C-alpha positions as CSV (number, residue, x, y, z in Angstrom):
1,X,93.2,90.8,133.5
2,X,90.9,87.8,134.4
3,X,88.3,90.2,135.8
4,X,88.5,92.4,132.6
5,X,88.1,89.4,130.3
6,X,85.1,88.1,132.3
7,X,83.3,91.4,131.5
8,X,83.9,90.8,127.8
9,X,82.3,87.3,127.9
10,X,78.8,88.2,129.1
11,X,76.2,86.6,126.8
12,X,72.5,86.7,126.4
13,X,71.7,82.9,126.2
14,X,68.1,83.4,125.0
15,X,69.0,84.0,121.4
16,X,71.9,83.9,118.9
17,X,74.1,87.0,119.2
18,X,73.5,89.8,116.8
19,X,76.5,90.6,114.5
20,X,77.5,94.0,113.2
21,X,80.0,94.2,110.3
22,X,82.6,97.0,110.1
23,X,83.8,97.3,106.6
24,X,87.2,99.1,106.5
25,X,87.6,101.0,103.2
26,X,89.9,103.8,104.2
27,X,93.2,102.7,102.8
28,X,95.4,104.7,100.4
29,X,95.9,104.0,96.7
30,X,99.7,104.0,96.7
31,X,100.1,100.5,95.4
32,X,97.2,100.8,92.9
33,X,98.9,103.3,90.7
34,X,96.7,106.1,92.0
35,X,93.4,104.1,91.6
36,X,91.2,104.0,94.7
37,X,91.0,100.2,95.1
38,X,87.5,100.1,96.7
39,X,86.1,102.1,93.8
40,X,88.0,100.3,91.0
41,X,85.8,98.4,88.6
42,X,85.6,94.6,89.1
43,X,83.4,93.1,86.5
44,X,80.5,95.6,86.1
45,X,80.6,96.9,89.7
46,X,83.1,98.7,91.9
47,X,85.1,96.6,94.3
48,X,83.3,98.0,97.4
49,X,79.8,97.1,95.9
50,X,80.8,93.4,95.6
51,X,82.0,93.5,99.3
52,X,78.8,95.1,100.5
53,X,76.6,92.7,98.6
54,X,78.4,89.8,100.4
55,X,77.5,91.1,103.8
56,X,74.1,92.4,102.7
57,X,73.1,89.0,101.6
58,X,74.4,87.1,104.7
59,X,71.7,86.2,107.2
60,X,74.3,86.2,110.0
61,X,74.9,90.0,109.6
62,X,72.5,92.5,111.1
63,X,74.0,95.8,110.2
64,X,76.9,97.3,108.3
65,X,79.1,100.3,109.2
66,X,81.4,101.5,106.4
67,X,84.6,103.3,107.2
68,X,86.2,105.3,104.5
69,X,88.5,108.2,103.8
70,X,87.2,111.8,104.1
71,X,87.7,112.5,100.4
72,X,85.6,109.4,99.5
73,X,82.8,110.0,102.0
74,X,80.4,111.5,99.6
75,X,81.1,108.9,96.8
76,X,80.9,105.9,99.2
77,X,77.6,107.3,100.7
78,X,76.2,107.7,97.2
79,X,77.1,104.1,96.4
80,X,75.3,102.8,99.5
81,X,72.2,104.8,98.6
82,X,72.2,104.0,94.9
83,X,72.5,100.3,95.5
84,X,70.0,100.4,98.4
85,X,72.2,98.6,100.9
86,X,69.5,98.5,103.6
87,X,71.9,97.0,106.2
88,X,74.3,99.9,105.9
89,X,73.4,102.2,108.9
90,X,76.4,104.6,108.8
91,X,79.3,105.7,106.6
92,X,82.0,107.3,108.7
93,X,85.5,108.7,108.2
94,X,88.4,106.6,109.4
95,X,91.8,107.4,110.9
96,X,95.2,107.9,109.5
97,X,96.1,104.2,110.2
98,X,94.0,101.1,110.0
99,X,93.6,100.7,113.7
100,X,92.1,104.2,113.9
101,X,89.7,103.3,111.2
102,X,88.6,100.1,113.0
103,X,88.1,102.1,116.2
104,X,85.9,104.6,114.3
105,X,83.8,101.8,113.0
106,X,83.5,100.1,116.4
107,X,82.3,103.4,117.9
108,X,79.4,103.5,115.4
109,X,78.4,99.9,115.5
110,X,75.1,98.9,117.3
111,X,75.9,99.0,121.1
112,X,73.5,96.0,121.5
113,X,75.4,93.8,119.0
114,X,77.2,90.9,120.7
115,X,79.5,90.1,117.8
116,X,81.4,92.4,115.5
117,X,82.9,91.3,112.2
118,X,85.7,93.4,110.8
119,X,86.4,93.1,107.1
120,X,88.6,94.6,104.5
121,X,86.6,96.6,102.0
122,X,89.1,95.5,99.3
123,X,88.2,91.8,99.8
124,X,85.2,91.7,97.4
125,X,85.0,88.0,96.7
126,X,84.4,86.6,100.2
127,X,81.8,83.9,100.1
128,X,78.7,83.3,102.3
129,X,80.3,80.1,103.6
130,X,83.4,81.9,104.8
131,X,81.3,84.6,106.6
132,X,78.8,82.2,108.1
133,X,81.6,79.9,109.3
134,X,83.6,82.5,111.1
135,X,80.6,84.1,112.7
136,X,79.5,80.7,114.1
137,X,83.0,80.0,115.4
138,X,83.1,83.4,117.2
139,X,79.8,82.6,118.9
140,X,81.6,79.7,120.5
141,X,85.1,81.0,121.1
142,X,84.8,84.8,121.3
143,X,87.3,85.4,118.5
144,X,87.7,83.8,115.1
145,X,89.2,84.4,111.7
146,X,89.3,82.6,108.4
147,X,92.7,81.4,107.2
148,X,94.3,79.2,104.5
149,X,97.5,77.2,104.9
150,X,100.7,78.7,103.5
151,X,101.8,76.7,100.5
152,X,105.0,78.5,99.5
153,X,108.4,77.8,101.0
154,X,109.1,80.5,103.6
155,X,112.6,81.7,104.4
156,X,113.8,83.6,107.5
157,X,116.3,86.1,106.2
158,X,118.6,88.9,107.6
159,X,120.4,91.4,105.5
160,X,119.2,89.8,102.3
161,X,120.7,86.4,103.3
162,X,118.7,83.3,104.3
163,X,119.0,82.2,107.9
164,X,116.7,79.2,107.9
165,X,113.7,77.6,106.2
166,X,110.5,78.0,108.3
167,X,108.3,75.0,108.9
168,X,105.3,76.0,106.8
169,X,103.1,73.2,108.2
170,X,102.3,75.5,111.2
171,X,101.9,78.7,109.1
172,X,98.5,80.1,108.1
173,X,97.6,83.2,106.0
174,X,94.8,84.9,107.9
175,X,92.0,86.7,106.0
176,X,88.9,88.7,106.9
177,X,86.2,88.9,108.2
178,X,87.6,88.6,111.7
179,X,84.8,88.2,114.2
180,X,84.9,89.0,117.9
181,X,82.7,89.5,120.9
182,X,81.9,93.2,120.9
183,X,83.3,94.1,124.3
184,X,86.4,92.1,123.7
185,X,87.4,93.8,120.4
186,X,86.5,97.3,121.7
187,X,88.6,96.9,124.7
188,X,91.5,95.2,122.8
189,X,91.6,97.9,120.1
190,X,91.5,100.7,122.7
191,X,94.3,99.1,124.7
192,X,96.4,98.7,121.6
193,X,95.9,102.4,120.8
194,X,96.8,103.4,124.3
195,X,99.9,101.3,124.1
196,X,100.9,102.9,120.8
197,X,100.6,99.6,118.8
198,X,99.9,100.2,115.1
199,X,98.5,96.8,114.4
200,X,97.5,95.8,110.8
201,X,95.6,92.7,112.0
202,X,92.7,92.9,114.4
203,X,93.5,89.4,115.8
204,X,96.7,90.8,117.1
205,X,94.8,93.2,119.4
206,X,93.1,90.3,121.2
207,X,96.2,88.1,121.2
208,X,97.9,90.9,123.1
209,X,95.4,90.2,125.9
210,X,96.3,86.5,125.9
211,X,93.2,85.5,124.0
212,X,93.6,82.8,121.4
213,X,91.8,83.1,118.0
214,X,90.0,80.2,116.4
215,X,90.9,79.7,112.8
216,X,88.2,78.7,110.4
217,X,88.2,77.6,106.7
218,X,89.2,80.5,104.5
219,X,89.2,80.5,100.7
220,X,91.8,81.2,98.0
221,X,89.1,83.2,96.2
222,X,89.0,85.6,99.2
223,X,91.8,87.8,97.8
224,X,92.6,91.3,98.8
225,X,92.7,93.9,96.0
226,X,96.0,95.6,96.6
227,X,97.6,96.0,93.1
228,X,96.4,96.1,89.5
229,X,97.4,92.5,89.2
230,X,94.9,91.6,91.9
231,X,92.1,93.1,89.9
232,X,93.0,90.9,87.0
233,X,92.9,87.8,89.3
234,X,89.6,89.0,90.7
235,X,88.2,89.3,87.1
236,X,89.3,85.7,86.4
237,X,87.6,84.5,89.6
238,X,84.4,86.3,88.7
239,X,84.4,84.7,85.2
240,X,85.1,81.3,86.6
241,X,82.2,81.6,89.0
242,X,79.9,82.8,86.2
243,X,80.9,79.7,84.2
244,X,80.3,77.4,87.1
245,X,84.0,76.5,87.5
246,X,84.3,77.7,91.0
């Protein structure tokens, strides 16, 4: 394993690593009452457009690969063209599960990129500070993800009955983008697929190799649009930003 990981950690010291972003927008709409969450309107724009603007405008990101469902391929490609997202190099079809969609995006990312950021297409309100911070951390530590501390009381339960209260001081809610050295995440995702692991979190793939993930400052505004209620919260965040309250 040590030899394998050493291959992942090769760097070009003469310049800061280039970073490709894989935007995963291939999820189903089952919790959105039939509405495709990445195409749902948020303010005056679709959710996915907000997401792509965040990465388009970030100097730390060199290219964007969008992964979507086959039935959305034409529509998502049209959006990228109409909004002139010049950093979007490819729009590709994802897999049946998230891990397959991530792998599809990794295959199409620039082979020369030294870092790869993986982001949920349904997190449209990610800030420049969050993206920049996690990319910088990944340059130093090989793997990084933004997170916020868990503030609710968390219970361990079995069969609908509480067993104990979990110490929340050591619990963090992890967000995206999650950023990794390119060789590391490609190898980790492939190994997880080979082992039959259906991960919903990309950090889990590298953690399986014994690699720690550095946590950076996330944001409560960096919500994931999963239900219609999340859209209402997103609208409120947009209004507050427009009024200078956030």
